[in-house]
C-alpha atoms as a printed R data frame, in Angstrom:
    type eleno elety resid chain resno       x       y       z
1   ATOM     1    CA   UNK     A     1  -8.836   3.045 -16.516
2   ATOM     2    CA   UNK     A     2  -9.048   1.796 -20.108
3   ATOM     3    CA   UNK     A     3  -7.062  -1.226 -21.201
4   ATOM     4    CA   UNK     A     4  -3.472  -0.756 -22.302
5   ATOM     5    CA   UNK     A     5  -2.509  -1.810 -25.810
6   ATOM     6    CA   UNK     A     6   1.285  -1.757 -25.536
7   ATOM     7    CA   UNK     A     7   3.881  -2.561 -22.905
8   ATOM     8    CA   UNK     A     8   7.286  -0.877 -22.925
9   ATOM     9    CA   UNK     A     9   9.853  -2.648 -20.760
10  ATOM    10    CA   UNK     A    10  12.652  -0.376 -19.593
11  ATOM    11    CA   UNK     A    11  15.946  -2.259 -19.749
12  ATOM    12    CA   UNK     A    12  19.536  -1.722 -20.783
13  ATOM    13    CA   UNK     A    13  20.096  -5.275 -22.035
14  ATOM    14    CA   UNK     A    14  20.023  -6.124 -25.728
15  ATOM    15    CA   UNK     A    15  18.481  -9.556 -25.365
16  ATOM    16    CA   UNK     A    16  14.825  -9.840 -24.516
17  ATOM    17    CA   UNK     A    17  14.231  -9.689 -20.781
18  ATOM    18    CA   UNK     A    18  12.277 -12.418 -19.041
19  ATOM    19    CA   UNK     A    19   9.325 -10.130 -18.401
20  ATOM    20    CA   UNK     A    20   9.179  -9.224 -22.100
21  ATOM    21    CA   UNK     A    21   9.118 -12.907 -23.054
22  ATOM    22    CA   UNK     A    22   6.401 -13.625 -20.507
23  ATOM    23    CA   UNK     A    23   4.298 -10.728 -21.775
24  ATOM    24    CA   UNK     A    24   4.643 -11.913 -25.359
25  ATOM    25    CA   UNK     A    25   3.615 -15.432 -24.313
26  ATOM    26    CA   UNK     A    26   0.166 -14.124 -23.346
27  ATOM    27    CA   UNK     A    27  -0.268 -12.001 -26.463
28  ATOM    28    CA   UNK     A    28   0.858  -8.616 -25.134
29  ATOM    29    CA   UNK     A    29   2.522  -6.251 -27.597
30  ATOM    30    CA   UNK     A    30   5.938  -5.540 -26.089
31  ATOM    31    CA   UNK     A    31   8.821  -3.209 -26.848
32  ATOM    32    CA   UNK     A    32  12.110  -2.865 -24.993
33  ATOM    33    CA   UNK     A    33  13.626   0.580 -24.591
34  ATOM    34    CA   UNK     A    34  16.152   2.268 -22.332
35  ATOM    35    CA   UNK     A    35  15.091   4.727 -19.644
36  ATOM    36    CA   UNK     A    36  17.004   7.520 -21.365
37  ATOM    37    CA   UNK     A    37  15.044   7.166 -24.613
38  ATOM    38    CA   UNK     A    38  11.819   7.511 -22.633
39  ATOM    39    CA   UNK     A    39  13.037  10.276 -20.331
40  ATOM    40    CA   UNK     A    40  14.354  12.436 -23.158
41  ATOM    41    CA   UNK     A    41  12.031  11.291 -25.908
42  ATOM    42    CA   UNK     A    42   8.712  12.663 -27.007
43  ATOM    43    CA   UNK     A    43   5.232  11.929 -25.743
44  ATOM    44    CA   UNK     A    44   4.186   8.293 -25.713
45  ATOM    45    CA   UNK     A    45   0.959   7.190 -27.336
46  ATOM    46    CA   UNK     A    46  -2.030   6.711 -25.076
47  ATOM    47    CA   UNK     A    47  -2.593   3.113 -24.102
48  ATOM    48    CA   UNK     A    48   1.093   2.590 -23.271
49  ATOM    49    CA   UNK     A    49   2.146   1.012 -19.977
50  ATOM    50    CA   UNK     A    50   5.732   1.208 -18.709
51  ATOM    51    CA   UNK     A    51   7.492  -1.609 -16.855
52  ATOM    52    CA   UNK     A    52  10.293  -0.175 -14.742
53  ATOM    53    CA   UNK     A    53  12.919  -2.298 -12.930
54  ATOM    54    CA   UNK     A    54  13.268  -1.369  -9.270
55  ATOM    55    CA   UNK     A    55  15.989  -3.425  -7.654
56  ATOM    56    CA   UNK     A    56  18.594  -2.507  -5.042
57  ATOM    57    CA   UNK     A    57  16.622   0.631  -4.138
58  ATOM    58    CA   UNK     A    58  15.258   1.003  -0.612
59  ATOM    59    CA   UNK     A    59  11.967   2.888  -0.754
60  ATOM    60    CA   UNK     A    60  11.861   2.830   3.043
61  ATOM    61    CA   UNK     A    61  14.813   5.247   3.143
62  ATOM    62    CA   UNK     A    62  13.756   7.655   0.408
63  ATOM    63    CA   UNK     A    63  10.617   8.749  -1.355
64  ATOM    64    CA   UNK     A    64   9.705   8.240  -4.994
65  ATOM    65    CA   UNK     A    65  12.700   9.258  -7.079
66  ATOM    66    CA   UNK     A    66  12.579  12.239  -9.419
67  ATOM    67    CA   UNK     A    67  13.291   9.846 -12.276
68  ATOM    68    CA   UNK     A    68  10.215   7.742 -11.537
69  ATOM    69    CA   UNK     A    69   8.096  10.847 -11.096
70  ATOM    70    CA   UNK     A    70   9.158  12.082 -14.519
71  ATOM    71    CA   UNK     A    71   8.573   8.687 -16.123
72  ATOM    72    CA   UNK     A    72   5.022   8.833 -14.779
73  ATOM    73    CA   UNK     A    73   4.448  12.015 -16.787
74  ATOM    74    CA   UNK     A    74   5.189   9.948 -19.890
75  ATOM    75    CA   UNK     A    75   2.904   7.010 -19.137
76  ATOM    76    CA   UNK     A    76   1.474   4.957 -16.260
77  ATOM    77    CA   UNK     A    77   3.997   2.469 -14.921
78  ATOM    78    CA   UNK     A    78   4.550  -0.517 -12.679
79  ATOM    79    CA   UNK     A    79   7.652  -1.834 -10.944
80  ATOM    80    CA   UNK     A    80   9.273  -5.226 -11.457
81  ATOM    81    CA   UNK     A    81  12.294  -7.075 -10.016
82  ATOM    82    CA   UNK     A    82  11.502  -5.371  -6.702
83  ATOM    83    CA   UNK     A    83  12.760  -6.664  -3.367
84  ATOM    84    CA   UNK     A    84   9.971  -7.247  -0.831
85  ATOM    85    CA   UNK     A    85  11.969  -5.775   2.025
86  ATOM    86    CA   UNK     A    86  12.800  -2.611   0.086
87  ATOM    87    CA   UNK     A    87   9.441  -1.602  -1.386
88  ATOM    88    CA   UNK     A    88   6.397  -0.633   0.675
89  ATOM    89    CA   UNK     A    89   3.401  -1.452  -1.557
90  ATOM    90    CA   UNK     A    90   1.209   1.086   0.253
91  ATOM    91    CA   UNK     A    91   3.711   3.854  -0.531
92  ATOM    92    CA   UNK     A    92   3.912   2.682  -4.134
93  ATOM    93    CA   UNK     A    93   0.128   2.727  -4.413
94  ATOM    94    CA   UNK     A    94  -0.122   6.200  -2.877
95  ATOM    95    CA   UNK     A    95   2.438   7.408  -5.434
96  ATOM    96    CA   UNK     A    96   0.374   6.233  -8.384
97  ATOM    97    CA   UNK     A    97   2.340   3.082  -9.243
98  ATOM    98    CA   UNK     A    98   0.028   0.628 -11.036
99  ATOM    99    CA   UNK     A    99   1.502  -2.437  -9.377
100 ATOM   100    CA   UNK     A   100   4.607  -4.146  -8.019
101 ATOM   101    CA   UNK     A   101   6.035  -7.451  -9.255
102 ATOM   102    CA   UNK     A   102   8.586  -8.803  -6.812
103 ATOM   103    CA   UNK     A   103  11.786 -10.613  -7.733
104 ATOM   104    CA   UNK     A   104  10.641 -13.831  -6.015
105 ATOM   105    CA   UNK     A   105   7.160 -13.806  -7.580
106 ATOM   106    CA   UNK     A   106   5.979 -17.164  -8.907
107 ATOM   107    CA   UNK     A   107   5.681 -17.446 -12.705
108 ATOM   108    CA   UNK     A   108   1.900 -17.801 -12.671
109 ATOM   109    CA   UNK     A   109   1.617 -14.715 -10.470
110 ATOM   110    CA   UNK     A   110   3.760 -12.686 -12.863
111 ATOM   111    CA   UNK     A   111   1.530 -13.685 -15.785
112 ATOM   112    CA   UNK     A   112  -1.556 -12.779 -13.758
113 ATOM   113    CA   UNK     A   113   0.007  -9.429 -12.859
114 ATOM   114    CA   UNK     A   114   0.809  -8.596 -16.485
115 ATOM   115    CA   UNK     A   115  -2.671  -9.489 -17.737
116 ATOM   116    CA   UNK     A   116  -4.337  -7.647 -14.838
117 ATOM   117    CA   UNK     A   117  -2.419  -4.419 -15.398
118 ATOM   118    CA   UNK     A   118  -2.763  -4.516 -19.178
119 ATOM   119    CA   UNK     A   119  -6.530  -4.748 -18.564
120 ATOM   120    CA   UNK     A   120  -6.269  -1.387 -16.822
121 ATOM   121    CA   UNK     A   121  -6.483  -2.704 -13.270
122 ATOM   122    CA   UNK     A   122  -4.114  -2.242 -10.352
123 ATOM   123    CA   UNK     A   123  -2.043  -5.203  -9.221
124 ATOM   124    CA   UNK     A   124  -1.614  -5.365  -5.450
125 ATOM   125    CA   UNK     A   125  -2.286  -7.976  -2.797
126 ATOM   126    CA   UNK     A   126  -5.807  -8.032  -1.361
127 ATOM   127    CA   UNK     A   127  -4.417  -7.038   2.044
128 ATOM   128    CA   UNK     A   128  -2.840  -3.918   0.519
129 ATOM   129    CA   UNK     A   129  -6.087  -2.851  -1.144
130 ATOM   130    CA   UNK     A   130  -7.976  -3.547   2.095
131 ATOM   131    CA   UNK     A   131  -5.490  -1.388   3.991
132 ATOM   132    CA   UNK     A   132  -6.002   1.432   1.492
133 ATOM   133    CA   UNK     A   133  -9.784   1.259   1.823
134 ATOM   134    CA   UNK     A   134  -9.412   1.335   5.598
135 ATOM   135    CA   UNK     A   135  -7.216   4.431   5.321
136 ATOM   136    CA   UNK     A   136  -9.780   6.173   3.102
137 ATOM   137    CA   UNK     A   137 -12.565   5.329   5.543
138 ATOM   138    CA   UNK     A   138 -10.424   6.561   8.420
139 ATOM   139    CA   UNK     A   139  -9.836   9.849   6.636
140 ATOM   140    CA   UNK     A   140 -13.575  10.190   6.158
141 ATOM   141    CA   UNK     A   141 -14.224   9.367   9.805
142 ATOM   142    CA   UNK     A   142 -11.165  11.182  11.143
143 ATOM   143    CA   UNK     A   143 -11.612  12.976  14.450
144 ATOM   144    CA   UNK     A   144  -9.336  15.282  16.356
145 ATOM   145    CA   UNK     A   145  -7.896  14.122  19.663
146 ATOM   146    CA   UNK     A   146 -10.085  16.766  21.335
147 ATOM   147    CA   UNK     A   147 -13.163  14.883  20.119
148 ATOM   148    CA   UNK     A   148 -12.074  11.615  21.665
149 ATOM   149    CA   UNK     A   149 -13.858  10.683  24.871
150 ATOM   150    CA   UNK     A   150 -11.759   7.853  26.255
151 ATOM   151    CA   UNK     A   151 -12.953   6.193  29.467
152 ATOM   152    CA   UNK     A   152 -11.458   7.072  32.853
153 ATOM   153    CA   UNK     A   153 -11.903   3.510  34.138
154 ATOM   154    CA   UNK     A   154  -9.394   0.688  33.666
155 ATOM   155    CA   UNK     A   155 -11.009  -0.669  30.506
156 ATOM   156    CA   UNK     A   156  -8.006   0.528  28.487
157 ATOM   157    CA   UNK     A   157  -4.373   0.842  29.490
158 ATOM   158    CA   UNK     A   158  -2.483   4.119  29.105
159 ATOM   159    CA   UNK     A   159  -0.621   2.695  26.106
160 ATOM   160    CA   UNK     A   160  -3.853   1.544  24.459
161 ATOM   161    CA   UNK     A   161  -5.375   5.015  24.873
162 ATOM   162    CA   UNK     A   162  -2.292   6.552  23.271
163 ATOM   163    CA   UNK     A   163  -2.592   4.139  20.348
164 ATOM   164    CA   UNK     A   164  -6.256   5.089  19.850
165 ATOM   165    CA   UNK     A   165  -5.210   8.748  19.739
166 ATOM   166    CA   UNK     A   166  -2.647   7.948  17.040
167 ATOM   167    CA   UNK     A   167  -5.227   5.956  15.085
168 ATOM   168    CA   UNK     A   168  -7.508   8.996  15.218
169 ATOM   169    CA   UNK     A   169  -4.679  11.020  13.672
170 ATOM   170    CA   UNK     A   170  -4.505   8.562  10.771
171 ATOM   171    CA   UNK     A   171  -1.343   6.735  11.832
172 ATOM   172    CA   UNK     A   172  -0.724   3.228  10.501
173 ATOM   173    CA   UNK     A   173   0.854   0.420  12.509
174 ATOM   174    CA   UNK     A   174   4.392   1.207  11.319
175 ATOM   175    CA   UNK     A   175   3.969   4.873  12.199
176 ATOM   176    CA   UNK     A   176   2.529   4.005  15.612
177 ATOM   177    CA   UNK     A   177   5.477   1.694  16.247
178 ATOM   178    CA   UNK     A   178   7.959   4.448  15.385
179 ATOM   179    CA   UNK     A   179   6.163   7.033  17.507
180 ATOM   180    CA   UNK     A   180   5.959   4.803  20.575
181 ATOM   181    CA   UNK     A   181   9.340   3.133  19.987
182 ATOM   182    CA   UNK     A   182   7.859  -0.355  19.994
183 ATOM   183    CA   UNK     A   183   7.773  -3.116  17.376
184 ATOM   184    CA   UNK     A   184   5.057  -3.442  14.748
185 ATOM   185    CA   UNK     A   185   4.260  -6.861  16.246
186 ATOM   186    CA   UNK     A   186   3.598  -5.226  19.627
187 ATOM   187    CA   UNK     A   187   1.326  -2.668  17.967
188 ATOM   188    CA   UNK     A   188  -0.689  -5.493  16.399
189 ATOM   189    CA   UNK     A   189  -1.031  -7.147  19.796
190 ATOM   190    CA   UNK     A   190  -2.242  -3.879  21.339
191 ATOM   191    CA   UNK     A   191  -4.710  -3.348  18.479
192 ATOM   192    CA   UNK     A   192  -6.128  -6.851  18.980
193 ATOM   193    CA   UNK     A   193  -6.632  -6.125  22.677
194 ATOM   194    CA   UNK     A   194  -8.238  -2.761  21.890
195 ATOM   195    CA   UNK     A   195 -10.654  -4.313  19.395
196 ATOM   196    CA   UNK     A   196 -11.586  -7.011  21.919
197 ATOM   197    CA   UNK     A   197 -12.179  -4.542  24.747
198 ATOM   198    CA   UNK     A   198 -14.152  -2.057  22.657
199 ATOM   199    CA   UNK     A   199 -15.900  -4.736  20.569
200 ATOM   200    CA   UNK     A   200 -14.870  -2.829  17.441
201 ATOM   201    CA   UNK     A   201 -14.233  -4.877  14.295
202 ATOM   202    CA   UNK     A   202 -11.960  -2.341  12.608
203 ATOM   203    CA   UNK     A   203 -10.420   1.108  13.026
204 ATOM   204    CA   UNK     A   204 -13.438   2.943  11.685
205 ATOM   205    CA   UNK     A   205 -15.700   1.342  14.282
206 ATOM   206    CA   UNK     A   206 -13.041   2.063  16.915
207 ATOM   207    CA   UNK     A   207 -13.170   5.794  16.150
208 ATOM   208    CA   UNK     A   208 -16.956   5.750  16.288
209 ATOM   209    CA   UNK     A   209 -16.734   4.014  19.674
210 ATOM   210    CA   UNK     A   210 -14.277   6.645  20.900
211 ATOM   211    CA   UNK     A   211 -16.756   9.401  20.051
212 ATOM   212    CA   UNK     A   212 -19.636   7.809  21.955
213 ATOM   213    CA   UNK     A   213 -19.118   7.750  25.739
214 ATOM   214    CA   UNK     A   214 -22.113   5.456  26.229
215 ATOM   215    CA   UNK     A   215 -20.152   2.682  24.537
216 ATOM   216    CA   UNK     A   216 -17.298   2.881  26.990
217 ATOM   217    CA   UNK     A   217 -18.848   0.569  29.541
218 ATOM   218    CA   UNK     A   218 -17.461  -2.958  29.011
219 ATOM   219    CA   UNK     A   219 -19.878  -5.774  28.328
220 ATOM   220    CA   UNK     A   220 -20.553  -8.413  30.951
221 ATOM   221    CA   UNK     A   221 -18.287 -10.900  29.168
222 ATOM   222    CA   UNK     A   222 -15.447  -8.345  29.122
223 ATOM   223    CA   UNK     A   223 -15.827  -7.588  32.858
224 ATOM   224    CA   UNK     A   224 -15.782 -11.266  33.734
225 ATOM   225    CA   UNK     A   225 -12.735 -12.095  31.594
């Protein structure tokens, strides 16, 4: 995406907000406006980026609000003042949010985030972007459970086989945890064991392994462990 030339910070306060002051300190053209003026106003000029506060809202309990969806028709936007426990960055990314600045973000990180997004780039942690790439690769390599050829021997436990089936359906760790009624930490432990036993480095390789019966025989080191 092209660089943005103007930042509009959505706020109800009359004084300049901290994020507006920070943006100005690095040479960003900033304007403060209320949500209502944007929601019911005319079309914004191209090159405008919206900064929308997102505090005290639990994204884990509801999807992207109608208000945010409508704001996105006006201009691209990012969230700030967000609580880490209430916003799933993957969900935000999937919903077209340009980035998320959390309430406890260090000052230097906020400045980096502002400059990154004004340059037209997304602002998310490397782990989030890696997770997204993995999901895209999984979608490309997705197989139906009928195509899986899991071994009949004791290489994998019953639970591990079930997890592989869920991975093949595109489920993430949180979704696997909910489906199997176990913790996300337990899912991670199972995934580590699965990767070790199948010698797969990631989920994409795991699905390829599951489609090739000849790979199902454990290596000598695995049998001896």
